[in-house]
C-alpha positions in Angstrom: -12.5 11.4 -8.4 -10.8 8.1 -7.8 -7.4 8.0 -6.1 -4.4 5.7 -6.3 -2.5 4.5 -3.3 1.0 3.8 -4.6 3.5 2.0 -2.3 7.2 1.1 -3.1 8.5 -1.5 -0.7 11.7 -3.4 0.1 10.9 -6.2 2.6 13.6 -6.7 5.3 11.6 -9.2 7.5 9.4 -11.5 5.4 7.6 -13.1 8.3 6.5 -9.8 9.9 5.7 -8.3 6.5 3.5 -11.3 5.7 1.5 -10.6 8.9 1.1 -7.0 7.8 -0.3 -8.1 4.4 -2.7 -10.6 6.1 -4.1 -7.8 8.3 -3.9 -4.9 5.8 -5.6 -6.4 2.7 -9.1 -6.9 4.3 -8.9 -3.3 5.7 -8.0 -1.9 2.3 -10.8 -3.8 0.5 -13.3 -2.9 3.2 -12.6 0.8 2.3 -13.4 0.0 -1.3 -9.7 -0.4 -2.4 -9.1 -2.5 -5.5 -5.6 -3.9 -6.0 -4.3 -3.0 -9.5 -0.8 -4.3 -8.9 0.5 -6.2 -6.0 4.2 -7.1 -6.3 4.1 -8.1 -9.9 7.0 -7.7 -12.4 8.4 -4.2 -12.7 11.2 -2.4 -14.6 13.3 0.0 -12.6 14.0 3.1 -14.6 15.0 6.0 -12.3 15.6 6.7 -8.6 15.8 4.3 -5.7 15.0 0.7 -6.5 12.4 -1.2 -4.5 11.5 -4.9 -4.6 7.8 -4.5 -4.6 5.2 -2.0 -5.8 1.6 -2.0 -4.8 -1.1 0.1 -6.5 -4.6 0.3 -5.1 -7.5 2.3 -6.5 -9.9 3.9 -4.0 -13.2 5.7 -4.8 -11.6 9.0 -3.8 -8.7 10.7 -2.0 -10.6 11.1 1.2 -11.5 7.4 1.4 -7.9 6.3 0.8 -6.7 8.7 3.5 -9.5 7.4 5.9 -8.3 3.9 5.2 -4.7 4.8 6.1 -5.8 6.7 9.2 -8.1 3.9 10.4 -7.3 2.1 13.6 -7.4 -1.3 11.8 -4.9 -0.2 9.2 -2.6 1.5 11.8 -2.6 -1.8 13.8 -1.6 -3.7 10.6 1.0 -1.1 9.8 2.9 -1.8 13.0 4.0 -5.2 11.5 5.4 -3.4 8.3 7.3 -0.6 10.0 10.3 -2.6 11.2 9.9 -5.2 8.5 10.3 -3.0 5.4 11.5 0.2 3.8 8.4 1.9 2.4 7.4 4.9 0.5 3.6 5.6 0.2 1.8 8.3 -1.7 -1.9 8.8 -2.5 -2.6 10.6 -5.7 -5.9 11.7 -7.3 -6.5 10.3 -10.8 -7.0 12.6 -13.7 -10.3 12.6 -15.5 
């Protein structure tokens, strides 16, 4: 069953975060990730507000987790950690 990687982000250092994106996107797509939304318009309804929202569909939960855990993604992530406030969750889609 496919899975969605949902990230809510407020960027605090645009230069470093851009480097994260440059490095992370190819890793995500190499794991079969398809970007459904990548920082497009959004409407804040409840909870903490974030500037950007990213939604990626993966073939399954295990592949999404493997992408996150991969050495290549972890290397890219180092650029985002001090350059943003992020929440990330991976959820299985319903049939």
